[in-house]
C-alpha positions as CSV (number, residue, x, y, z in Angstrom):
1,X,-74.2,-73.4,-131.9
2,X,-77.3,-75.6,-132.1
3,X,-75.2,-78.7,-133.2
4,X,-72.9,-78.4,-130.2
5,X,-75.9,-77.8,-127.8
6,X,-77.7,-80.9,-129.2
7,X,-74.6,-83.0,-128.5
8,X,-74.5,-81.6,-124.9
9,X,-78.2,-82.4,-124.3
10,X,-77.7,-85.9,-125.7
11,X,-74.9,-86.5,-123.2
12,X,-76.7,-84.7,-120.3
13,X,-80.4,-85.2,-120.7
14,X,-81.3,-82.8,-117.8
15,X,-80.2,-79.8,-119.9
16,X,-82.9,-80.6,-122.4
17,X,-85.6,-80.3,-119.7
18,X,-84.1,-77.1,-118.2
19,X,-86.1,-73.9,-118.7
20,X,-83.0,-71.8,-118.1
21,X,-81.2,-73.5,-121.0
22,X,-84.2,-72.9,-123.2
23,X,-84.5,-69.3,-122.3
24,X,-80.8,-68.3,-122.3
25,X,-79.3,-70.6,-125.0
26,X,-81.9,-71.8,-127.4
27,X,-83.4,-68.3,-127.7
28,X,-80.0,-67.1,-128.9
29,X,-79.7,-70.0,-131.3
30,X,-83.0,-69.0,-132.8
31,X,-81.9,-65.3,-133.1
32,X,-78.6,-66.3,-134.6
33,X,-79.8,-68.8,-137.2
34,X,-83.1,-67.2,-138.1
35,X,-83.0,-63.4,-138.0
36,X,-86.0,-61.6,-136.8
37,X,-88.0,-60.0,-139.7
38,X,-86.2,-62.1,-142.3
39,X,-87.6,-64.6,-144.9
40,X,-86.8,-67.6,-142.7
41,X,-88.7,-66.3,-139.7
42,X,-92.2,-65.0,-140.3
43,X,-94.1,-62.9,-137.7
44,X,-96.2,-65.9,-136.7
45,X,-93.1,-67.8,-135.6
46,X,-91.4,-64.9,-133.8
47,X,-91.9,-66.4,-130.4
48,X,-92.9,-69.7,-128.9
49,X,-96.7,-70.1,-128.4
50,X,-96.8,-69.3,-124.6
51,X,-94.8,-66.1,-125.0
52,X,-96.9,-65.0,-128.0
53,X,-100.1,-65.5,-126.0
54,X,-98.7,-63.6,-123.1
55,X,-97.6,-60.6,-125.3
56,X,-101.0,-60.3,-127.0
57,X,-102.8,-60.6,-123.7
58,X,-100.7,-57.9,-122.1
59,X,-101.4,-55.5,-125.0
60,X,-105.1,-56.1,-124.6
61,X,-104.9,-55.4,-120.9
62,X,-102.9,-52.3,-121.5
63,X,-105.9,-50.7,-123.2
64,X,-107.9,-50.8,-120.0
65,X,-105.0,-49.5,-118.0
66,X,-105.0,-46.5,-120.3
67,X,-108.7,-45.8,-119.5
68,X,-107.9,-45.8,-115.8
69,X,-104.7,-43.6,-116.1
70,X,-104.2,-39.9,-116.8
71,X,-105.0,-39.7,-120.5
72,X,-103.3,-36.4,-120.9
73,X,-99.8,-37.9,-120.0
74,X,-97.4,-38.2,-122.9
75,X,-96.1,-41.5,-121.5
76,X,-99.6,-43.1,-121.5
77,X,-100.3,-41.9,-125.0
78,X,-96.9,-43.3,-126.3
79,X,-97.5,-46.6,-124.5
80,X,-101.0,-46.9,-125.9
81,X,-99.7,-46.3,-129.5
82,X,-97.1,-49.0,-129.0
83,X,-99.6,-51.6,-127.8
84,X,-102.0,-50.7,-130.6
85,X,-99.3,-51.2,-133.2
86,X,-98.4,-54.5,-131.6
87,X,-102.0,-55.7,-131.8
88,X,-102.4,-54.5,-135.4
89,X,-99.2,-56.2,-136.6
90,X,-99.6,-59.4,-134.6
91,X,-100.8,-62.5,-136.5
92,X,-104.1,-63.9,-135.3
93,X,-106.1,-67.0,-135.5
94,X,-109.1,-68.4,-133.7
95,X,-106.9,-70.3,-131.2
96,X,-105.0,-67.2,-130.3
97,X,-108.3,-65.2,-129.9
98,X,-109.7,-67.8,-127.6
99,X,-106.4,-68.0,-125.5
100,X,-106.0,-64.3,-125.1
101,X,-109.6,-62.9,-125.2
102,X,-108.1,-59.8,-126.9
103,X,-111.0,-59.5,-129.3
104,X,-113.4,-58.8,-126.4
105,X,-110.9,-56.4,-124.9
106,X,-110.5,-54.3,-128.0
107,X,-114.3,-54.3,-128.6
108,X,-115.0,-53.1,-125.0
109,X,-112.2,-50.5,-125.2
110,X,-113.6,-49.0,-128.4
111,X,-117.1,-48.9,-126.9
112,X,-115.9,-47.2,-123.7
113,X,-113.5,-44.9,-125.5
114,X,-116.3,-43.6,-127.8
115,X,-118.6,-42.7,-124.9
116,X,-116.0,-41.1,-122.5
117,X,-112.8,-40.0,-124.3
118,X,-113.7,-40.0,-127.9
119,X,-112.8,-36.3,-128.3
120,X,-109.4,-36.6,-126.5
121,X,-108.1,-39.8,-128.1
122,X,-106.2,-39.8,-131.4
123,X,-108.5,-40.5,-134.4
124,X,-105.7,-42.6,-136.1
125,X,-105.4,-44.9,-133.0
126,X,-109.2,-45.5,-132.9
127,X,-109.3,-46.1,-136.7
128,X,-106.4,-48.6,-136.5
129,X,-108.1,-50.5,-133.7
130,X,-111.4,-50.6,-135.6
131,X,-109.6,-52.0,-138.7
132,X,-107.8,-54.6,-136.6
133,X,-111.0,-55.7,-135.0
134,X,-112.8,-56.0,-138.3
135,X,-110.0,-58.1,-139.7
136,X,-110.2,-60.5,-136.8
137,X,-113.9,-60.8,-137.3
138,X,-113.5,-61.6,-141.0
139,X,-110.8,-64.2,-140.1
140,X,-113.1,-65.8,-137.5
141,X,-116.0,-65.9,-139.9
142,X,-114.0,-67.6,-142.7
143,X,-112.4,-70.2,-140.3
144,X,-113.8,-73.6,-140.9
145,X,-115.8,-72.5,-143.9
146,X,-115.3,-74.1,-147.4
147,X,-114.2,-71.4,-149.8
148,X,-114.4,-71.2,-153.6
149,X,-111.4,-70.8,-155.8
150,X,-111.6,-67.0,-156.1
151,X,-111.8,-66.5,-152.3
152,X,-108.9,-68.9,-151.8
153,X,-106.7,-66.9,-154.2
154,X,-107.7,-63.7,-152.4
155,X,-106.8,-65.1,-149.0
156,X,-103.7,-67.0,-150.0
157,X,-101.5,-64.8,-147.9
158,X,-103.8,-65.2,-144.9
159,X,-103.6,-69.0,-145.4
160,X,-99.8,-68.9,-145.1
161,X,-100.1,-66.9,-141.9
162,X,-102.6,-69.5,-140.5
163,X,-100.3,-72.3,-141.4
164,X,-97.4,-70.6,-139.5
165,X,-99.7,-70.0,-136.6
166,X,-100.6,-73.7,-136.5
167,X,-96.9,-74.5,-136.4
168,X,-96.5,-72.0,-133.6
169,X,-99.1,-73.7,-131.5
170,X,-96.9,-76.8,-131.4
171,X,-93.9,-74.8,-130.2
172,X,-94.0,-74.6,-126.4
173,X,-90.3,-73.6,-126.0
174,X,-87.5,-72.0,-127.9
175,X,-85.9,-75.4,-128.6
176,X,-89.1,-76.6,-130.3
177,X,-89.3,-73.3,-132.2
178,X,-85.8,-73.8,-133.5
179,X,-86.6,-77.3,-134.8
180,X,-89.8,-76.1,-136.5
181,X,-88.0,-73.1,-138.2
182,X,-85.3,-75.5,-139.4
183,X,-87.7,-78.0,-140.8
184,X,-89.7,-75.1,-142.4
185,X,-86.6,-73.7,-144.1
186,X,-85.6,-77.1,-145.5
187,X,-89.1,-77.6,-146.9
188,X,-89.0,-74.1,-148.4
189,X,-85.7,-74.8,-150.2
190,X,-86.9,-78.1,-151.5
191,X,-90.1,-76.5,-152.8
192,X,-88.1,-73.7,-154.5
193,X,-85.8,-76.2,-156.1
194,X,-88.8,-78.3,-157.4
195,X,-90.4,-75.1,-158.9
196,X,-87.2,-74.2,-160.6
197,X,-86.9,-77.7,-162.1
198,X,-90.5,-77.5,-163.3
199,X,-89.8,-74.2,-165.0
200,X,-86.7,-75.5,-166.8
201,X,-88.7,-78.6,-167.9
202,X,-91.5,-76.5,-169.2
203,X,-89.1,-74.2,-171.1
204,X,-87.4,-77.3,-172.7
205,X,-90.7,-78.9,-173.7
206,X,-92.9,-75.9,-174.5
207,X,-90.4,-73.8,-176.4
208,X,-91.1,-73.5,-180.1
209,X,-88.5,-75.3,-182.2
210,X,-87.2,-74.5,-185.7
211,X,-88.3,-77.2,-188.0
212,X,-87.2,-76.0,-191.5
213,X,-85.1,-73.0,-192.6
214,X,-86.3,-71.3,-195.8
215,X,-83.6,-70.5,-198.4
216,X,-82.7,-66.8,-198.8
217,X,-84.3,-65.1,-201.8
218,X,-82.4,-63.4,-204.6
219,X,-83.0,-60.0,-203.2
220,X,-81.4,-61.0,-199.9
221,X,-78.4,-62.3,-201.8
222,X,-78.0,-59.0,-203.7
223,X,-78.1,-57.1,-200.4
224,X,-75.4,-59.3,-198.9
225,X,-73.2,-59.0,-202.1
226,X,-73.4,-55.2,-202.0
227,X,-72.4,-55.3,-198.3
228,X,-69.4,-57.5,-199.1
229,X,-68.4,-55.3,-201.9
230,X,-68.4,-52.2,-199.7
231,X,-66.1,-54.1,-197.2
232,X,-63.7,-54.8,-200.0
233,X,-64.5,-58.5,-200.2
234,X,-63.2,-60.1,-203.4
235,X,-65.5,-63.1,-203.5
236,X,-69.2,-63.1,-203.6
237,X,-71.7,-65.7,-202.5
238,X,-73.0,-67.8,-205.4
239,X,-76.8,-68.5,-205.4
240,X,-78.0,-72.1,-205.7
241,X,-81.6,-71.3,-206.3
242,X,-81.4,-69.8,-209.9
243,X,-78.0,-70.7,-211.5
244,X,-79.0,-69.4,-215.0
245,X,-79.9,-66.0,-213.7
246,X,-76.8,-65.8,-211.6
247,X,-74.5,-66.7,-214.6
248,X,-76.2,-63.9,-216.6
249,X,-75.5,-61.4,-213.9
250,X,-71.9,-62.5,-213.8
251,X,-71.4,-61.9,-217.5
252,X,-73.0,-58.4,-217.3
253,X,-70.7,-57.5,-214.4
254,X,-67.6,-58.7,-216.4
255,X,-68.7,-56.6,-219.5
256,X,-69.3,-53.5,-217.4
257,X,-65.9,-53.9,-215.7
258,X,-64.1,-54.2,-219.1
259,X,-65.9,-51.2,-220.4
260,X,-64.9,-49.1,-217.4
261,X,-61.2,-50.2,-217.8
262,X,-61.2,-49.3,-221.5
263,X,-62.7,-45.9,-220.9
264,X,-60.1,-45.1,-218.2
265,X,-57.2,-46.1,-220.6
266,X,-58.6,-43.9,-223.4
267,X,-58.8,-40.9,-221.1
268,X,-55.3,-41.4,-219.8
269,X,-53.8,-41.7,-223.3
270,X,-55.6,-38.6,-224.7
271,X,-54.5,-36.4,-221.8
272,X,-51.3,-34.4,-222.8
273,X,-48.3,-34.5,-220.5
274,X,-48.2,-31.4,-218.3
275,X,-45.0,-29.5,-218.2
276,X,-43.4,-28.9,-214.9
277,X,-43.3,-25.2,-214.1
278,X,-41.1,-23.4,-211.8
279,X,-43.1,-22.1,-208.8
280,X,-41.2,-18.9,-208.6
281,X,-41.4,-18.2,-212.3
282,X,-45.2,-18.9,-212.2
283,X,-45.6,-16.4,-209.3
284,X,-43.7,-13.7,-211.2
285,X,-45.7,-14.3,-214.4
286,X,-49.0,-14.1,-212.4
287,X,-47.9,-10.7,-210.9
288,X,-46.9,-9.1,-214.3
289,X,-49.1,-11.0,-216.6
290,X,-46.0,-11.9,-218.6
291,X,-44.3,-15.2,-219.1
292,X,-40.7,-15.5,-218.0
293,X,-38.4,-16.5,-220.8
294,X,-35.0,-16.9,-219.1
295,X,-33.2,-17.0,-222.5
296,X,-30.7,-14.2,-221.9
297,X,-29.3,-12.2,-219.1
298,X,-31.4,-9.2,-218.1
299,X,-30.1,-5.9,-216.7
300,X,-31.8,-3.3,-214.7
301,X,-35.5,-3.7,-214.0
302,X,-38.5,-2.0,-212.4
303,X,-40.3,-2.4,-209.0
304,X,-43.8,-3.9,-209.0
305,X,-46.1,-3.4,-206.0
306,X,-47.7,-6.6,-204.8
307,X,-50.5,-7.2,-202.3
308,X,-49.8,-6.8,-198.5
309,X,-47.2,-4.0,-199.0
310,X,-44.7,-6.3,-200.7
311,X,-42.6,-5.3,-203.8
312,X,-40.8,-7.2,-206.4
313,X,-38.0,-6.2,-208.8
314,X,-38.6,-7.4,-212.3
315,X,-35.6,-7.6,-214.6
316,X,-35.7,-5.4,-217.8
317,X,-35.9,-6.9,-221.2
318,X,-32.6,-8.3,-222.5
319,X,-30.7,-6.2,-224.9
320,X,-29.4,-7.9,-228.0
321,X,-25.9,-7.2,-229.2
322,X,-25.5,-6.4,-232.9
323,X,-24.0,-9.1,-234.9
324,X,-20.2,-9.1,-235.3
325,X,-19.1,-8.4,-238.8
326,X,-15.6,-9.3,-239.8
327,X,-13.7,-7.2,-242.2
């Protein structure tokens, strides 16, 4: 890790000046601690300054190599597309333009390409190079010029890239790039914590506070009482705003309750007691429209057809014996 390597370099100072240690060890420390393409490693700080200059310069020289090679070869076309993508995605500032001369290379390539091979070259590649060259021109035109507030907001992202490129200019090795990325990450975390504290303070001070609570109106109290009555609550809330009106309502409720109880008692006392009937006797009476008497023993009977193919035997009327006369 970087901590162990720092202790080794402190004990053996010649390791700190070794280019092999920087290329083999510190480069891996940078890749391990700050992942490529992540938030902690922007494109401007992807490589140390000498390596970044070399890569951009080689991509500019590859444009002229394409003009000298066989333009119909698939390998040449693929290589050209890769270098054009690298130039379009690479961060740029005035110092990098001056160190690499890539602006002049791209401008000369587009001029030569339009005259000689404009019909055979891919239109998307030419358009991407033209947009990249125009962006570099705008950046160079705005460098060193005092901008107003609206232009500063529009170029805020470009300003961050320029700040990262100024940091990259001071990184001549992977070891220095690691220290710059580490300091940048600590500063970013400190700024993020400061912004979060400011937001919490603004919420605590700028939030509207409840000064006075207005008492509930009588209508609200009635709604709440009805809800409590539906739930089966026995007690109701007493209103403190209008005690006279509340006592009147309580008396009316008591009178209504007493009248309902009295009416219920009157109905229950006036209703005659229902006689319990035998279920079988009721069914037989319904079938023959006669009431069973059950007073005397019946003999014989007749069959009565019921619904659904069922039949029932009904006993005959009882025969009364003549009275016994004694001599």
